[in-house]
N, CA, C and O of each residue as an XYZ file, in Angstrom:
704
protein
N       0.850     -1.170      0.000
C       0.000      0.000      0.000
C       0.899      1.238      0.000
O       1.798      1.365      0.831
N       0.648      2.134     -0.928
C       1.432      3.371     -1.077
C       0.570      4.549     -0.623
O      -0.491      4.817     -1.189
N       1.047      5.244      0.405
C       0.250      6.312      1.000
C       0.978      7.639      0.883
O       2.149      7.756      1.245
N       0.265      8.641      0.368
C       0.844      9.973      0.164
C       0.485     10.905      1.316
O      -0.647     10.934      1.799
N       1.502     11.669      1.739
C       1.304     12.812      2.629
C       1.699     14.029      1.796
O       2.844     14.128      1.353
N       0.777     14.944      1.580
C       1.027     16.107      0.730
C       0.549     17.378      1.433
O       0.098     17.342      2.577
N       0.658     18.488      0.730
C       0.232     19.781      1.258
C       1.214     20.860      0.871
O       2.109     20.636      0.056
N       1.049     22.015      1.448
C       1.962     23.120      1.177
C       3.305     22.904      1.850
O       3.422     22.079      2.756
N       4.318     23.639      1.414
C       5.641     23.520      2.037
C       5.630     24.049      3.471
O       4.911     24.994      3.794
N       6.432     23.426      4.314
C       6.585     23.903      5.688
C       5.412     23.610      6.603
O       5.239     24.274      7.624
N       4.610     22.626      6.250
C       3.419     22.318      7.047
C       3.564     21.045      7.872
O       2.586     20.572      8.451
N       4.773     20.482      7.932
C       5.034     19.333      8.789
C       5.025     17.979      8.116
O       5.094     16.959      8.802
N       4.943     17.933      6.792
C       4.919     16.654      6.084
C       6.151     15.808      6.390
O       6.035     14.638      6.757
N       7.316     16.402      6.239
C       8.557     15.655      6.427
C       8.708     15.189      7.871
O       9.216     14.094      8.110
N       8.284     15.984      8.821
C       8.335     15.566     10.231
C       7.445     14.348     10.460
O       7.816     13.436     11.199
N       6.287     14.331      9.838
C       5.385     13.181      9.951
C       6.033     11.957      9.319
O       6.041     10.879      9.914
N       6.575     12.119      8.120
C       7.236     11.004      7.428
C       8.398     10.482      8.269
O       8.563      9.270      8.408
N       9.201     11.380      8.827
C      10.330     10.967      9.677
C       9.845     10.184     10.895
O      10.472      9.202     11.293
N       8.744     10.609     11.481
C       8.180      9.903     12.639
C       7.718      8.506     12.243
O       7.959      7.544     12.972
N       7.059      8.389     11.099
C       6.623      7.077     10.617
C       7.827      6.168     10.362
O       7.775      4.969     10.637
N       8.897      6.736      9.841
C      10.118      5.960      9.613
C      10.689      5.467     10.943
O      11.084      4.307     11.059
N      10.732      6.345     11.941
C      11.217      5.962     13.277
C      10.361      4.856     13.884
O      10.844      4.072     14.701
N       9.094      4.792     13.486
C       8.186      3.754     13.979
C       8.381      2.436     13.232
O       7.745      1.434     13.560
N       9.263      2.438     12.226
C       9.573      1.215     11.501
C       8.909      1.061     10.150
O       9.060      0.024      9.504
N       8.181      2.065      9.714
C       7.513      1.990      8.418
C       8.457      2.403      7.297
O       9.385      3.185      7.499
N       8.199      1.863      6.120
C       8.957      2.231      4.927
C       8.491      3.614      4.470
O       7.292      3.884      4.408
N       9.444      4.481      4.152
C       9.106      5.842      3.722
C       9.923      6.233      2.502
O      10.998      5.688      2.252
N       9.397      7.180      1.756
C      10.085      7.753      0.599
C      10.167      9.258      0.840
O       9.141      9.918      1.007
N      11.394      9.807      0.860
C      11.537     11.243      1.139
C      11.034     12.113     -0.006
O      10.870     11.649     -1.134
N      10.796     13.369      0.303
C      10.397     14.339     -0.718
C      11.514     14.476     -1.742
O      12.671     14.688     -1.377
N      11.175     14.356     -3.019
C      12.194     14.437     -4.068
C      12.670     15.861     -4.302
O      13.821     16.068     -4.687
N      11.810     16.848     -4.077
C      12.151     18.240     -4.376
C      13.430     18.708     -3.715
O      14.283     19.311     -4.366
N      13.568     18.438     -2.440
C      14.775     18.873     -1.717
C      16.022     18.180     -2.261
O      17.072     18.805     -2.408
N      15.900     16.885     -2.558
C      17.050     16.164     -3.114
C      17.431     16.694     -4.490
O      18.614     16.800     -4.813
N      16.441     17.024     -5.289
C      16.709     17.588     -6.618
C      17.407     18.935     -6.474
O      18.375     19.210     -7.183
N      16.927     19.773     -5.566
C      17.551     21.084     -5.345
C      19.004     20.914     -4.921
O      19.888     21.596     -5.439
N      19.255     20.002     -3.975
C      20.635     19.767     -3.515
C      21.514     19.279     -4.659
O      22.630     19.763     -4.847
N      20.998     18.308     -5.426
C      21.764     17.750     -6.540
C      22.053     18.796     -7.600
O      23.174     18.876     -8.104
N      21.063     19.594     -7.941
C      21.256     20.637     -8.951
C      22.258     21.681     -8.464
O      23.069     22.176     -9.246
N      22.204     22.014     -7.186
C      23.141     22.990     -6.624
C      24.568     22.442     -6.649
O      25.512     23.169     -6.960
N      24.722     21.150     -6.317
C      26.049     20.528     -6.289
C      26.658     20.407     -7.681
O      27.877     20.480     -7.839
N      25.809     20.222     -8.690
C      26.297     20.022    -10.053
C      26.174     21.277    -10.911
O      26.377     21.226    -12.124
N      25.842     22.400    -10.285
C      25.631     23.671    -10.994
C      24.538     23.552    -12.053
O      24.598     24.199    -13.099
N      23.537     22.716    -11.768
C      22.421     22.534    -12.689
C      21.435     23.683    -12.602
O      21.447     24.464    -11.651
N      20.579     23.773    -13.614
C      19.596     24.857    -13.693
C      18.172     24.410    -13.376
O      17.270     25.247    -13.321
N      17.947     23.118    -13.166
C      16.588     22.622    -12.951
C      16.162     22.866    -11.506
O      15.917     21.942    -10.731
N      16.089     24.140    -11.188
C      15.745     24.608     -9.847
C      14.435     25.385     -9.912
O      14.138     25.996    -10.939
N      13.643     25.377     -8.837
C      12.350     26.066     -8.893
C      12.451     27.563     -9.124
O      11.469     28.184     -9.531
N      13.596     28.153     -8.878
C      13.747     29.599     -9.100
C      14.489     29.900    -10.398
O      14.754     31.062    -10.704
N      14.836     28.832    -11.185
C      15.495     29.038    -12.480
C      14.725     28.405    -13.632
O      14.510     29.043    -14.663
N      14.310     27.154    -13.460
C      13.650     26.404    -14.528
C      12.526     25.572    -13.906
O      12.709     24.392    -13.604
N      11.384     26.188    -13.724
C      10.273     25.525    -13.038
C       9.796     24.275    -13.772
O       9.507     23.253    -13.151
N       9.717     24.366    -15.097
C       9.265     23.200    -15.866
C      10.275     22.065    -15.729
O       9.890     20.914    -15.521
N      11.549     22.377    -15.844
C      12.590     21.359    -15.688
C      12.580     20.745    -14.300
O      12.768     19.538    -14.146
N      12.360     21.573    -13.293
C      12.280     21.092    -11.914
C      11.105     20.121    -11.769
O      11.247     19.065    -11.153
N       9.951     20.473    -12.330
C       8.771     19.598    -12.268
C       9.032     18.279    -12.991
O       8.605     17.222    -12.527
N       9.732     18.338    -14.122
C      10.069     17.110    -14.851
C      10.967     16.206    -14.007
O      10.792     14.988    -13.995
N      11.923     16.803    -13.306
C      12.793     16.025    -12.412
C      11.961     15.371    -11.310
O      12.148     14.192    -11.006
N      11.045     16.129    -10.713
C      10.180     15.577     -9.660
C       9.326     14.434    -10.206
O       9.156     13.406     -9.549
N       8.799     14.620    -11.398
C       7.948     13.620    -12.035
C       8.707     12.310    -12.249
O       8.217     11.240    -11.890
N       9.898     12.397    -12.833
C      10.684     11.180    -13.101
C      11.105     10.493    -11.803
O      11.109      9.265    -11.721
N      11.456     11.278    -10.801
C      11.830     10.696     -9.509
C      10.625     10.018     -8.858
O      10.770      8.969     -8.231
N       9.445     10.605     -9.001
C       8.235     10.017     -8.422
C       7.926      8.658     -9.044
O       7.516      7.734     -8.342
N       8.120      8.532    -10.351
C       7.895      7.239    -11.012
C       8.912      6.217    -10.513
O       8.561      5.073    -10.227
N      10.160      6.630    -10.410
C      11.203      5.731     -9.897
C      10.877      5.296     -8.466
O      10.993      4.117     -8.133
N      10.474      6.238     -7.631
C      10.121      5.923     -6.241
C       8.922      4.977     -6.176
O       8.907      4.045     -5.372
N       7.930      5.215     -7.015
C       6.732      4.376     -7.051
C       7.119      2.949     -7.413
O       6.705      1.998     -6.749
N       7.915      2.803     -8.470
C       8.336      1.476     -8.917
C       9.212      0.782     -7.887
O       9.115     -0.432     -7.707
N      10.053      1.530     -7.219
C      10.907      0.969     -6.172
C      10.048      0.443     -5.022
O      10.334     -0.621     -4.472
N       9.019      1.166     -4.665
C       8.126      0.734     -3.582
C       7.382     -0.537     -3.964
O       6.991     -1.306     -3.086
N       7.177     -0.774     -5.266
C       6.520     -1.994     -5.734
C       7.321     -3.235     -5.374
O       6.759     -4.326     -5.275
N       8.609     -3.088     -5.179
C       9.473     -4.229     -4.867
C       9.336     -4.673     -3.415
O       9.895     -5.695     -3.016
N       8.596     -3.907     -2.634
C       8.391     -4.230     -1.222
C       6.940     -4.647     -1.009
O       6.033     -4.132     -1.664
N       6.733     -5.570     -0.102
C       5.367     -5.976      0.229
C       4.795     -5.141      1.364
O       3.696     -5.402      1.853
N       5.550     -4.143      1.771
C       5.153     -3.378      2.950
C       4.359     -2.131      2.597
O       4.203     -1.741      1.440
N       3.883     -1.554      3.645
C       3.233     -0.264      3.590
C       4.324      0.788      3.379
O       5.338      0.771      4.077
N       4.128      1.697      2.429
C       5.124      2.734      2.169
C       4.450      4.098      2.198
O       3.417      4.315      1.564
N       5.060      5.012      2.949
C       4.565      6.385      3.052
C       5.439      7.299      2.207
O       6.665      7.262      2.304
N       4.802      8.120      1.376
C       5.494      9.028      0.466
C       5.355     10.473      0.931
O       4.253     10.941      1.218
N       6.486     11.172      1.001
C       6.489     12.613      1.259
C       6.275     13.265     -0.107
O       7.232     13.612     -0.800
N       5.028     13.422     -0.475
C       4.552     13.858     -1.784
C       4.542     12.676     -2.754
O       5.246     11.686     -2.557
N       3.731     12.802     -3.803
C       3.622     11.748     -4.801
C       3.717     12.313     -6.199
O       3.935     13.510     -6.384
N       3.553     11.452     -7.176
C       3.642     11.863     -8.581
C       2.694     13.027     -8.902
O       3.106     13.950     -9.604
N       1.454     13.023     -8.425
C       0.577     14.159     -8.740
C       1.109     15.508     -8.254
O       0.714     16.549     -8.780
N       1.991     15.506     -7.266
C       2.529     16.780     -6.782
C       3.328     17.507     -7.866
O       3.380     18.736     -7.873
N       3.952     16.759     -8.780
C       4.669     17.396     -9.896
C       3.670     18.130    -10.796
O       3.947     19.226    -11.282
N       2.514     17.514    -11.008
C       1.453     18.170    -11.777
C       0.969     19.410    -11.031
O       0.796     20.476    -11.623
N       0.755     19.260     -9.740
C       0.306     20.386     -8.924
C       1.271     21.552     -8.977
O       0.858     22.712     -9.003
N       2.559     21.239     -8.992
C       3.566     22.296     -9.070
C       3.429     23.064    -10.387
O       3.483     24.293    -10.399
N       3.251     22.337    -11.497
C       3.074     23.009    -12.790
C       1.803     23.859    -12.789
O       1.814     24.990    -13.275
N       0.715     23.326    -12.249
C      -0.534     24.094    -12.170
C      -0.335     25.359    -11.341
O      -0.802     26.437    -11.711
N       0.357     25.217    -10.226
C       0.635     26.357     -9.356
C       1.411     27.442    -10.096
O       1.169     28.634     -9.913
N       2.355     27.001    -10.940
C       3.202     27.934    -11.702
C       2.546     28.382    -13.004
O       3.132     29.155    -13.763
N       1.334     27.898    -13.263
C       0.597     28.206    -14.491
C       1.383     27.805    -15.735
O       1.444     28.542    -16.719
N       1.983     26.619    -15.663
C       2.717     26.032    -16.784
C       1.877     24.867    -17.300
O       1.401     24.059    -16.503
N       1.684     24.763    -18.617
C       0.879     23.658    -19.148
C       1.433     22.294    -18.715
O       2.641     22.058    -18.738
N       0.523     21.413    -18.323
C       0.905     20.073    -17.878
C       0.924     19.151    -19.093
O      -0.086     19.026    -19.785
N       2.068     18.499    -19.365
C       2.123     17.566    -20.495
C       1.117     16.422    -20.319
O       0.888     15.947    -19.207
N       0.536     15.999    -21.414
C      -0.449     14.910    -21.383
C       0.134     13.656    -20.739
O      -0.577     12.924    -20.051
N       1.418     13.405    -20.958
C       2.064     12.219    -20.376
C       1.987     12.221    -18.852
O       1.882     11.163    -18.232
N       2.038     13.393    -18.254
C       1.938     13.466    -16.790
C       0.530     13.127    -16.319
O       0.355     12.419    -15.327
N      -0.477     13.636    -17.032
C      -1.858     13.310    -16.668
C      -2.099     11.807    -16.808
O      -2.737     11.196    -15.951
N      -1.595     11.219    -17.880
C      -1.757      9.776    -18.086
C      -1.050      8.986    -16.993
O      -1.592      8.008    -16.478
N       0.156      9.409    -16.642
C       0.911      8.723    -15.586
C       0.179      8.806    -14.249
O       0.200      7.853    -13.470
N      -0.463      9.933    -13.984
C      -1.192     10.091    -12.720
C      -2.364      9.109    -12.632
O      -2.774      8.726    -11.537
N      -2.899      8.705    -13.783
C      -3.958      7.692    -13.797
C      -3.377      6.277    -13.726
O      -3.998      5.372    -13.169
N      -2.196      6.098    -14.289
C      -1.555      4.773    -14.314
C      -0.922      4.413    -12.970
O      -1.073      3.287    -12.496
N      -0.229      5.342    -12.370
C       0.468      5.101    -11.106
C      -0.432      5.560     -9.963
O      -0.415      6.725     -9.566
N      -1.211      4.627     -9.450
C      -2.201      4.968     -8.433
C      -1.696      4.600     -7.036
O      -1.122      3.533     -6.817
N      -1.927      5.504     -6.120
C      -1.581      5.315     -4.721
C      -2.843      4.880     -3.970
O      -3.908      4.717     -4.567
N      -2.708      4.698     -2.663
C      -3.849      4.361     -1.814
C      -4.929      5.430     -1.996
O      -4.628      6.604     -2.210
N      -6.187      5.001     -1.908
C      -7.320      5.901     -2.189
C      -7.390      7.128     -1.286
O      -7.899      8.172     -1.694
N      -6.880      7.006     -0.056
C      -6.859      8.155      0.853
C      -5.511      8.857      0.741
O      -4.460      8.228      0.857
N      -5.556     10.154      0.518
C      -4.346     10.984      0.488
C      -4.439     11.918      1.685
O      -5.472     12.544      1.919
N      -3.354     12.004      2.438
C      -3.337     12.813      3.657
C      -2.674     14.151      3.380
O      -1.573     14.216      2.833
N      -3.360     15.215      3.767
C      -2.884     16.561      3.448
C      -2.714     17.385      4.724
O      -3.543     17.345      5.633
N      -1.618     18.126      4.757
C      -1.352     19.020      5.885
C      -1.913     20.398      5.555
O      -1.611     20.974      4.509
N      -2.720     20.907      6.450
C      -3.347     22.221      6.283
C      -2.333     23.314      6.630
O      -1.490     23.105      7.502
N      -2.395     24.467      5.970
C      -1.491     25.573      6.321
C      -1.536     25.883      7.819
O      -2.606     26.002      8.416
N      -0.347     26.011      8.405
C      -0.219     26.187      9.854
C       0.907     27.178     10.106
O       2.079     26.805     10.145
N       0.543     28.430     10.275
C       1.530     29.511     10.393
C       2.497     29.307     11.556
O       3.663     29.690     11.458
N       2.037     28.714     12.648
C       2.882     28.531     13.832
C       4.108     27.656     13.580
O       5.117     27.799     14.271
N       4.036     26.749     12.598
C       5.182     25.864     12.353
C       5.909     26.180     11.049
O       6.931     25.565     10.744
N       5.392     27.130     10.281
C       5.987     27.430      8.975
C       7.315     28.173      9.122
O       7.416     29.154      9.860
N       8.342     27.679      8.397
C       9.638     28.366      8.339
C      10.197     28.279      6.925
O       9.905     27.336      6.188
N      11.004     29.272      6.552
C      11.728     29.266      5.278
C      13.135     28.751      5.541
O      13.610     28.762      6.677
N      13.803     28.296      4.472
C      15.218     27.949      4.550
C      15.819     28.067      3.153
O      15.172     28.586      2.244
N      17.038     27.594      2.975
C      17.728     27.740      1.686
C      17.017     27.012      0.554
O      17.114     27.421     -0.603
N      16.301     25.933      0.877
C      15.615     25.154     -0.143
C      14.125     25.473     -0.211
O      13.479     25.192     -1.220
N      13.582     26.049      0.837
C      12.166     26.407      0.889
C      12.077     27.927      0.922
O      12.206     28.553      1.974
N      11.854     28.503     -0.256
C      11.867     29.959     -0.368
C      10.469     30.566     -0.481
O      10.326     31.786     -0.566
N       9.437     29.716     -0.482
C       8.074     30.214     -0.646
C       7.615     30.997      0.585
O       8.014     30.713      1.715
N       6.778     31.978      0.331
C       6.139     32.708      1.427
C       5.015     31.839      2.002
O       4.630     30.834      1.405
N       4.503     32.234      3.149
C       3.381     31.503      3.739
C       2.165     31.570      2.813
O       1.416     30.599      2.705
N       1.967     32.701      2.152
C       0.843     32.841      1.218
C       0.989     31.862      0.050
O       0.000     31.285     -0.401
N       2.218     31.674     -0.439
C       2.454     30.695     -1.508
C       2.220     29.276     -0.996
O       1.742     28.417     -1.738
N       2.551     29.034      0.252
C       2.307     27.721      0.856
C       0.806     27.432      0.923
O       0.378     26.301      0.695
N       0.016     28.451      1.233
C      -1.441     28.295      1.266
C      -1.955     27.953     -0.127
O      -2.783     27.054     -0.281
N      -1.475     28.654     -1.129
C      -1.892     28.392     -2.511
C      -1.504     26.970     -2.925
O      -2.272     26.290     -3.607
N      -0.313     26.521     -2.514
C       0.120     25.154     -2.824
C      -0.848     24.151     -2.206
O      -1.257     23.193     -2.863
N      -1.210     24.367     -0.955
C      -2.188     23.504     -0.282
C      -3.479     23.437     -1.097
O      -4.005     22.351     -1.341
N      -3.986     24.584     -1.514
C      -5.247     24.642     -2.256
C      -5.153     23.890     -3.574
O      -6.071     23.157     -3.943
N      -4.038     24.072     -4.287
C      -3.848     23.385     -5.573
C      -3.781     21.877     -5.361
O      -4.421     21.124     -6.095
N      -3.013     21.422     -4.366
C      -2.871     19.984     -4.119
C      -4.201     19.369     -3.692
O      -4.553     18.278     -4.142
N      -4.929     20.050     -2.840
C      -6.230     19.557     -2.382
C      -7.170     19.369     -3.575
O      -7.790     18.315     -3.723
N      -7.270     20.381     -4.411
C      -8.138     20.321     -5.591
C      -7.670     19.247     -6.568
O      -8.482     18.483     -7.089
N      -6.372     19.189     -6.814
C      -5.824     18.232     -7.779
C      -6.089     16.792     -7.356
O      -6.596     15.997     -8.148
N      -5.756     16.454     -6.130
C      -5.947     15.067     -5.692
C      -7.424     14.674     -5.735
O      -7.748     13.535     -6.072
N      -8.312     15.592     -5.401
C      -9.748     15.298     -5.502
C     -10.132     15.078     -6.972
O     -10.892     14.162     -7.290
N      -9.603     15.920     -7.860
C      -9.863     15.794     -9.296
C      -9.405     14.429     -9.817
O     -10.036     13.851    -10.702
N      -8.308     13.924     -9.263
C      -7.766     12.629     -9.694
C      -8.485     11.447     -9.040
O      -8.123     10.293     -9.272
N      -9.495     11.732     -8.227
C     -10.309     10.666     -7.655
C      -9.871     10.149     -6.296
O     -10.362      9.116     -5.840
N      -8.964     10.845     -5.651
C      -8.530     10.440     -4.314
C      -9.450     11.047     -3.258
O     -10.085     12.079     -3.476
N      -9.501     10.385     -2.125
C     -10.226     10.923     -0.968
C      -9.200     11.664     -0.120
O      -8.314     11.041      0.464
N      -9.311     12.968     -0.050
C      -8.331     13.796      0.658
C      -8.745     13.921      2.124
O      -9.855     14.347      2.445
N      -7.823     13.539      2.997
C      -8.053     13.573      4.441
C      -7.112     14.609      5.043
O      -5.895     14.519      4.886
N      -7.682     15.590      5.731
C      -6.867     16.633      6.349
C      -6.300     16.136      7.679
O      -7.033     15.635      8.531
N      -4.991     16.282      7.841
C      -4.309     15.865      9.062
C      -4.503     16.958     10.113
O      -4.267     18.133      9.830
N      -4.933     16.583     11.325
C      -5.141     17.608     12.357
C      -3.842     18.310     12.756
O      -2.754     17.745     12.645
N      -3.977     19.530     13.213
C      -2.820     20.320     13.652
C      -2.548     20.012     15.124
O      -2.992     20.723     16.025
N      -1.805     18.930     15.331
C      -1.450     18.475     16.676
C       0.031     18.107     16.683
O       0.742     18.361     15.710
N       0.490     17.516     17.767
C       1.881     17.069     17.867
C       2.184     16.072     16.749
O       1.297     15.351     16.291
N       3.429     16.040     16.321
C       3.827     15.189     15.194
C       3.456     13.730     15.435
O       2.928     13.077     14.535
N       3.717     13.212     16.614
C       3.403     11.807     16.901
C       1.899     11.548     16.781
O       1.483     10.484     16.322
N       1.099     12.512     17.191
C      -0.355     12.376     17.065
C      -0.782     12.436     15.604
O      -1.729     11.758     15.205
N      -0.102     13.228     14.820
C      -0.417     13.321     13.388
C      -0.117     11.993     12.700
O      -0.907     11.514     11.887
N       1.036     11.402     13.032
C       1.392     10.093     12.470
C       0.374      9.045     12.922
O      -0.070      8.220     12.123
N       0.009      9.081     14.198
C      -0.983      8.146     14.721
C      -2.333      8.286     14.040
O      -3.021      7.294     13.804
N      -2.711      9.518     13.725
C      -3.968      9.774     13.017
C      -3.968      9.065     11.663
O      -4.946      8.414     11.297
N      -2.871      9.193     10.928
C      -2.776      8.542      9.616
C      -2.890      7.030      9.775
O      -3.642      6.382      9.046
N      -2.154      6.474     10.715
C      -2.191      5.024     10.933
C      -3.603      4.560     11.296
O      -4.050      3.514     10.825
N      -4.294      5.318     12.115
C      -5.665      4.971     12.482
C      -6.575      5.014     11.254
O      -7.427      4.142     11.083
N      -6.399      6.017     10.408
C      -7.237      6.165      9.206
C      -7.058      5.014      8.214
O      -7.973      4.694      7.456
N      -5.877      4.396      8.222
C      -5.636      3.285      7.284
C      -5.789      1.926      7.964
O      -5.555      0.883      7.353
N      -6.187      1.954      9.242
C      -6.446      0.708      9.959
C      -5.217     -0.002     10.479
O      -5.205     -1.229     10.573
N      -4.184      0.749     10.819
C      -2.946      0.137     11.350
C      -2.761      0.468     12.803
O      -1.780      0.042     13.413
């Protein structure tokens, strides 16, 4: 079972994923941060502040690789964002989404429930890789919520509580 945790940046997704990993569950980290680090190390241009379309393509290809890698395990796997998030990023940037991405979003299906973190100003912070404002984070949340519903997923909002309680909420929702 492949389960997505999505939402705007800085809303606690990675902390939840890290907690689930500490609990012994299989997890897949957010590809965006790794792509940014890799592009910075190699002087690449596929960065969200240089080449948004290229950055989305990198996220898309990594999401397919991560999805296929998770297929090799019989376990429950939690994803810090999923393939549809690359589409959401393009929509957010008002860049046309290639038909291949829409088709892939129908082909590579995750668990029917997608867990989303609601904008939470008290925990939001910027850093070298997260340059969005809180207002942009809210817009990202809105785009992801709408997109996942459009793709036929049941979007479940994660309560704004302690990280361990948020992880427990997800586990309860999936019957674990």
